[in-house]
C-alpha positions as CSV (number, residue, x, y, z in Angstrom):
1,M,81.0,106.2,95.3
2,I,82.2,104.7,98.6
3,I,85.6,103.2,98.9
4,P,85.6,99.8,100.6
5,R,87.5,99.5,104.0
6,S,88.8,95.9,103.8
7,K,91.8,95.1,101.7
8,V,90.0,92.2,99.9
9,A,86.9,94.4,99.1
10,L,89.3,97.2,97.9
11,E,91.1,94.9,95.6
12,A,87.8,93.6,94.2
13,W,86.6,97.2,93.8
14,L,89.7,98.2,91.9
15,A,89.5,95.1,89.7
16,D,85.9,96.0,88.9
17,L,87.0,99.6,88.1
18,H,89.6,98.2,85.7
19,R,86.9,96.5,83.7
20,V,84.7,99.6,83.6
21,F,87.4,102.2,82.9
22,A,90.4,102.1,80.6
23,V,93.0,102.4,83.4
24,S,96.6,101.1,83.3
25,E,97.8,98.6,85.8
26,M,100.4,101.2,87.0
27,G,97.6,103.7,87.5
28,L,95.7,101.2,89.7
29,A,98.8,100.4,91.7
30,F,99.4,104.1,92.4
31,L,95.7,104.6,93.3
32,A,95.9,101.6,95.7
33,L,99.1,103.0,97.2
34,Q,97.5,106.4,97.7
35,I,94.5,104.9,99.4
36,T,96.7,102.8,101.7
37,E,98.7,105.9,102.7
38,L,95.6,107.9,103.4
39,E,94.2,105.0,105.5
40,N,97.5,104.9,107.5
41,K,97.5,108.6,108.0
42,C,93.9,108.5,109.2
43,A,94.6,105.6,111.6
44,A,97.6,107.5,113.0
45,L,95.5,110.6,113.5
46,R,92.7,108.7,115.3
47,K,95.4,107.1,117.5
48,R,96.9,110.5,118.5
49,M,93.4,111.9,119.1
50,H,92.5,108.9,121.3
51,H,95.8,109.2,123.2
52,K,95.3,113.0,123.7
53,A,91.8,112.5,125.0
54,Q,93.0,109.9,127.5
55,S,95.8,112.3,128.7
56,N,93.2,115.1,129.1
57,R,90.9,112.8,131.1
58,R,93.8,111.8,133.4
59,A,94.8,115.4,133.9
60,K,91.2,116.4,134.9
61,Q,91.1,113.5,137.4
62,R,94.4,114.6,139.0
63,R,93.1,118.1,139.3
64,A,89.9,116.9,140.9
65,L,91.8,114.8,143.4
66,R,94.1,117.7,144.3
67,S,91.3,120.1,144.8
68,A,89.4,117.6,146.9
69,A,92.3,117.1,149.2
């Protein structure tokens, strides 16, 4: 089962799950919260990785310029 990425699709998916499974409203709220927290953590991790990659690229360029001089 693939979890949708967009908020609207996620809400529709959770509503559909509610019809299929006997799940309390509170349980769905906690599930939605956990999914949102995980998405935020993943976004922050991707942002840090991107920033680190850019920093490494700049450092390599500086070293190349110093060695060429």
